[in-house]
N, C-alpha and C positions, 0 to 999 in steps of 0.2 A: 591514540590510535586513529588511523584514517578509515573513514566509513563512507563509502559511496553506494547509494541505493537508487535503483531505477524501477519505474513501471514500464510495461510495454508502451510503445507509442501507438496511439489509437487511430484507427481509420476515420477519416472525416466524411464518410459517405452519408452520415446522418448525425443527429445531435446525441449528446452523451446520455447513457442510461445508468441505472444503479450498479450494473456490473463493472462499468468503468470506475465509478466512484469507489467501489469495493477495494480494488487494487491500489488506487491512489491514497485512500485512507490508511490502508495497511502500511504502505511505504512511508507515509508521513508519521505514523506512530513510531516506527523504527527510527526515522531521522530525528524526530524530537527527543526520543529517549536517549539516543547516543549523544546529542548535544548536551542533554542534562548531565551525562557522564563526563563531559569535557572533551569528547572526541572531535576530531576535525572532520566535518560532515559535508557531503555534497549530495543533493537530491535532485534527480532529473525526471521529468515527465514531458509529454508533448504529443505531437500528432504525426501520422504517416499519411502523406498526401499523394505519393506516386503509386497508386494502385489502380488496377483496371476498373474496379467498381466505383472509384471516385470519378474517374474520367467519364464513366457511363452516366452517373447521376448528373454530372455537370452538363453532359450532352442533352439529357432529358429536359434540363431546365434552360437550354439554349445558351449556355455559358461556356467560356473556355475553362479548362480545369483549374488554372491558377486563379481566375476570377472567382470561381465557385469556392475554392479553398479559402481565399481571402475573406469571403463573406461569412463562411460558417465557422472560421477559426475562433471568432469571438466567443461562441458558445462553449468551445473547448477550453479557452483560457479562463472562462468564468467558473468552470468546474472546480479546479484546485483552489481558486480564490474563495468561492462560497463555502468550500469544505474546510477553510482555514488551513489548507496545506501549505507547507513552507518550502516548496520546491525552489531550488537555487537557479534553475534555468528551465525554460519551456522551449523545446526544440520543434522546429518545423522542418520536414525533409526538403522543403523548397528553399530553405536558407542557402545562400551562396556558400557560406562556410561549410555546411554539410555536403553540398554537392561536390565541391572541390576535394574534400577529404575522401569521399566515396570514390572519386575517379583515381586518386592516388592509391587507395586501398585495392581497387580492382587491378590497377597496373601492377601492383606487387604480386598479385596472384598470377598474372600473365607472365611476369618476369621470372617467377619461380618455376615456370613450366607446368603449372597446374590447370591451365585453361586450353581447351581445344574446341574446334567447331564441328558440329554434327547436326543431323536433322532430328527433331523431337516430334513424336506423335503420341497424343494421349488425351485423357479426359481431364478437363480443367474446371475446378469449382471457383467461380469468381468470388463467392462469399468467403471462402477460405483463402483465396489467392494462392491456391496450391493444386498441383496435379494429383489425381487420384488413381490408384490401381483398381482393377475390377473387384478385387477382394475387399477393398475399403468401401465400396458402394453397397447400399441396401436397396434392393429392388430397383437398381439402376440410378439411385439418387444419393446425394451426399447425406449421411446420417445426421449431420449437425444442422445444415440449412434446409434440408428436405427439398432440394432443387436438383434438377437433372444437369450434370456437368456438360460443358461444351467440348466437342472434339476439336483439338488444335493440332495442326501439323505445320511446323516451320523450322527454318534453319537457325540455330542458336549457338551461342557460346556456352560451353559446359565447364563446370568445375570438377576436378578429379577427386571427388569425395571418397571414392573407393580406395585411393592411395593412402588415406588417413585412418583406415580401420584399425591397424595395429597400434598406432600412436594414441588413438582415442581409447582403445581398450586399456592400454598401459596407464593413461591418465586416470581412468575410472578406477582401476585397481590400486593405484597409488593414493588416490584421494577419495576415500569412501564417503566423505561428506560433500563431495563436489556438487551433487544434486540432492536436494531434500524435498519432501520426506523420503525415507528409505525406499518405499515402494515405487516412487517415481524414479529414483536412481536405478532400481532394478529394471523398470520399464525402458529407460533410455539405454542402459547397457545391453539389454536383450536385443533391442533394435540394432545396435551396432554389431553385436556378435552374430546376428542373423545375416550379415552381409550388406554392404553399403553400395548404392547405385549412384553414379555420377548424376549431377543435377544441373539444369539450365540456369545460368546467371544472367541471361539477357532475353529480351523480347523484341521481335521484329514487327515492323509496321505499326508501331505505337509511339507517337512523338512525346507523350506525357511521361517524363522520367529523366533520370540522369544518363546522359549519353555515354556509351562505352568508349573509353579514351582511344582505343586502337581501331574502333569501328563505329563511327558516329551514326551509321544507319540503324543502329540498334540502341536500346536503352536498357539500363540495369533492371533485371527482374526484381520485383518489389522487395523480396526478402534479402537479396544481395545488396540492396540499398538500405532498407529499414534497420536491419540488425546493426549496421555500422554506426548508427546514431549514438550508441552507448559510448563509443570512443570518439566519434567526431565532435560531439558536443563539448568535450573537454578542451578541444583545440581552439574554440572560438567563443565559449561562454563568457569569458572575461577578455575584453578588448586588449590586444597586445600581450596576452599571457596564455601560455599553453599549460593547462592544469593536468595534462596527461601524466607527467612524471610524478605528480603529487597524489593522484587518485587512482591511477591504473597500475596494477590490476586489483586494487582493494575494493572491487565492485561486487555488490549483491543484486542480482536480477530477480525481481518478482514477476511471475507470469502465470497465466491460466494454462490449464492442462492441454487445451486444444492447440497450443503453439509449442509444445514440449520438443518435438522433433527439430524444429528450426533452431531453437535456443540451445538445446542440450547436445545436439549432434552437429548440425550444420555450422553453427556459430563458432564453437571451439576449433573446428577444422579450418574454417576460413581464417581465423586468427593465427593459427599455427602456420598456415601457408604464407600469410602476409608478414610474418615475423613479429607478431605481438604475443604477449603472454595471455593465457586464458583467464577468464573471470575467477574470482575467488570462490564464488558460490552462486547457485541458482536455486530458488525456492519456487516450487510449482504448486499452485493452489487449485482447489476445485471450483466448481461453478456455484453461484447463487442461482437457485432454481425457483421458478414460479410454476405451480402445478406440475412439478417434477420435470420441467423442461428448461433448457438453458434460456436465459434472458437474451433476446436477440431482436434487433430491429426487423430483420427479415421474417421472423416468426410473429412479430407484432405484439409481443407480450412484455412490454417494457414498463419500468417504473422510472419516472423522471426524478433524479435526486434533488434537483433544484426545487421541485414542487414539495418534496418531503421536508427540505430545509425550511421552506416558507412556513410550514405548519409547526414543525417540532424544533427547529433550530439545528445548526450544524453539529453541536456537541451530541445531541440525542441520536442523530443519524450516524455519527462516527461510533458512538457507543454500541448501537444496535448492530452495525456492520461487524464490529470486533467480537461481539458477544453472542450473536444469534446462531452462528454457524462456526464449528471448530475450524479455525483457519488451516487450510490444507485439504479439507474434505469438501465434498459436495454437501449442500444443505438447502433447505427450502426457505425462501424469504416470504414474509407476509407483513402487511400493514398492521394487522391485529397484534402481531408479536412486537412490532415497534411501539405501538400504543401501550401495550401491557408493560414493556420494560421501562418506558418513560414514566408511567404512573407508579409501578411497584418498586423498581430499583432506583431510578434517578430521583423521583419526587419523594417517595416514602423512605427508602433505606438511607439515601445520602442527604437529600434535602431536609428531611425532618430531623436527621441527626445534627446537622449544622444549626437548624432553627432552635432545637431544644438546648443545645450546648450554649449558644450565645444568649438565649433568653434566660437560662439559669445563672450564667455569670453576671448578667445585667441585674437580675432580680435579687439573687441571694448574696452577691459580692459587690453590689453597686458598680458593676462593670470593671472591677479591678481583679486582675489575674496575678496571683503570686506565683513565683517560680518554685515549685515544690516537687521536683522529680524524686522518685523513690526507688531504691534498689530492689525492693520486693514487690514492685507494682505488677499487677496482672496485665496492665496495658503494655508495660515494658516487654513482658514475655510475648505478648501478642504481636507487637510491631518489630521487634528486633530482627527476626529472620526475613522480614519483608523485602528489603533492598536486594539482598543476594538472591532470594527466590525469584523475584520478578525479573531481575537482570538475566539470570540463568535461562529463564523461559524465553525471554525476548531474543537472546542470543541463538536460540533454536527456532526462532520465528513462531513461537507458540503465543501468538498475540491474544488468542482466546483464553488460554490457560493462565497467562499473566494477569489479565484483568479479573479472572475468577479468583486468583490468589489475593488480589487487592480487595475484592468483594468479601472474602472471608474475614478480613480485618474490619470492613464496614459492618458486617453482621455482628462480629465480636464486640465492637464498640456499642452497638445498639443493645446487646445483651448486658454489657457493663452498666449502661444507664439504668436498666431495670433492676439489676442485682444490687447496685450501690444506692439507688433511690435517693439522689441528692435532696429532693423535696422533703424527705424525712430528716436527713441530717441537718437541714436548715432550721428545723424546729427546735433544735437543741444547741444552745450557745456553747456548751462544753465540748461539742463535736466540731467546732468551727475549723480547726486545723484539718480534720478528716475531710470536711466539705471542700476546703481549699485544695487539698491534695487530689480529691476525686475529680473536681472540675478542671484542675490543671491537667491531670492525666487524660481526661476526655478531650480537652482542647488540643493537647499535644498529639493525641491519636488522630484527630481530625486533620490537623496540620500535616502529619505524615501521609495520610491518605490523599490529601490534596496534591502534594508533590508527586506521589507515586502515580496519580491519575493525570498529571499535566499533559502527557503525550496523547492521551485519549480525549481529554476534555479541556482543550486549551482555553476556552472562554470561562468555564466553570471554576477551574482550579484557582486562578487569581482572585476570583470573587470570594471563594472560601477563605483564602489566606488573608484578604483584606478584612473580611467580616470578623476574623479572629484577632484583628489588630496588628497583623504582620505586614510585611512587604509582599505585594502580589508578584514581584519579580524574583523572589528568592525560591527558585525551583531546582537548584543544583541537586544532583542525585545523592550527594552525601547528607542532604537534609532529611532523607528517608531513614531517620534514626530517632530513638527515644530521647526525650529530655532536652531538646534544643529550643523549645519555646521559651521566650524571655518574659519576665514580668511586664505587665502593661496595664494601662488604664483605658477607659472609654469604650469598652466592648458593649455594643448594643444589640438587641435582637435583630438577626439577619432577615433580609427580605427573602421570600421563597426563591429557591434556586430554579425550580421548575414549576411554574404556575399551571394550574389545571387547564386542560384543553378540552373543549366540547367534543365529544365523540362524533357527532354528525359532521362537524367542521373537519375533524381529523380524517374521517372516512372520505369526505369529498376531496 
C-alpha cells in the first residue's frame, strides 16, 4: 500500500512551539507504523515562507524576507530532527521547484476559466492570513489571535469557489470518510452547504511571494501558494524523478482545526479546477491548550519542544504528545503531566518491567532463555489481538487509543509478573520448566510491546529488543505476535530505560 502523510507547513514568523511538534509527532507515528507494515511511505513536512506576517517580521528586523527566512529555517529543520521524525522531505515555499509548480498550478485554474479580476474589500487578520467576516469577529477582534484585523481594499484575482459547491457536496456525500473525525466532516460539509463565496488568490503591492504567471504585478495569496506544497513537493523531492504518480492521491493530510476551511473546502476545489485528484483523506485535530487557550506565539504562551527534549528526551515528549490528549480533540497540556507520565508510565510501568524481566532471566536462568511458547499461555491470550487492534486504531488516526491499547498489555504483563511470582518458582527445582516457561512468556510479551511501541518510542524500542538479546532492527509489524522469541544466551540486567529526573530541574 502507498501511504503519503503530511503535516501543515508552518509559518516561519517565529520559532517552533509544542503545537507544531504535536502534529509532526503524530504524522511521524503514522509514517513509522506504516513502514513497519511494509507500506510504501512518504512523509512531508516543512515551512510556509510567503506570508504577510513573515514579511513584517523580516522588516522589523531590518532584513529582506528571504534573508530572514534563510536565518530562521534552521530552527524549523531542527524540530523534526530532534523529535526523531523520519520525514522524507522538508519543503520550503521559497524552493524554486515549488514556485514553478505553483505557477503552473495557478495557470491551470486560469485556463479552466475559474479565475477573474475584481476588487476585494474586507477585514484581514495577518495572524490567520485570512479575511474575516463581521460575524467571525468578537468585539471587533480575531477570536484566535485577539488582534484587530486590518481593512484591506485592493484589486485581486479571484477563484470561482462558488462554481464548485455542487461538486464538493457530491464528493462529501460519496466519501463519508473524506474528512475525519466525523464532527469535522459535518462542520466542513455544513460550510459548503451554506453557500460558497469566491476568494482572492492574489495580493497586490506585495513583492514577497510567487508571481501570478499572467500578471506579475501581483503575487499568489499565501493559501493559493501554501496548499499546493502537498503536490509540488512530489515533483522535485527526488532529483530527476516525479513522485506524483506514485504517491498522489494516496495522501493523508493532518491539520489543526483552525485551518479546516482552507484544507477541506478550498483545497479540493482548487485541485478539481487544476485537473488533479483530491486527497484520500484529511484528519483535523484539536489544539493543545495552555490555561484553556491555544498555544500561540502571538499570545505568548508557548512551550519550546526543544527545551522539553533537553530535559526528558525525545521519546518521552513523543509519548506525552500522543498520550495526554485524545488525538482529534482539544486538550490541556502541562509540564506536570509530562513529568508524571515519564515517572509513572515510562519509568515504572515499562522501564521496571524490562528491568525485572532481564534481571530474573539473568539471576534465575543464568542469562539463558529457552524457547518455550505454550498454547494455553495467558500471555498468548494477552498479546494475540494486539497487532490487529493497534493497526485498526491507527488506520482511524486514533493515535491515543492505539497507545492505550498497547499500555493495556504493559499493565497486563506487570500483573503477570506478580501472579506468577518467578522468585517463588526459582526456589523449587522441580518447577524449573514452569519457571522457564514463565520467563519466556514475559520476555516474549515485552518483545511484542517493544515492536508495537516502535513508532511511538523509536529510541526506546531498539534498546528493549537489544536488552532481551534480540536484534534492535527487527521491528516489522508481523513481529507483534506471540511465541516468536528465539532461545538465547547472555541476557543481563538492563540499564534503566528512563532514569530519574530531578523535579526542580524538570520544572526549570
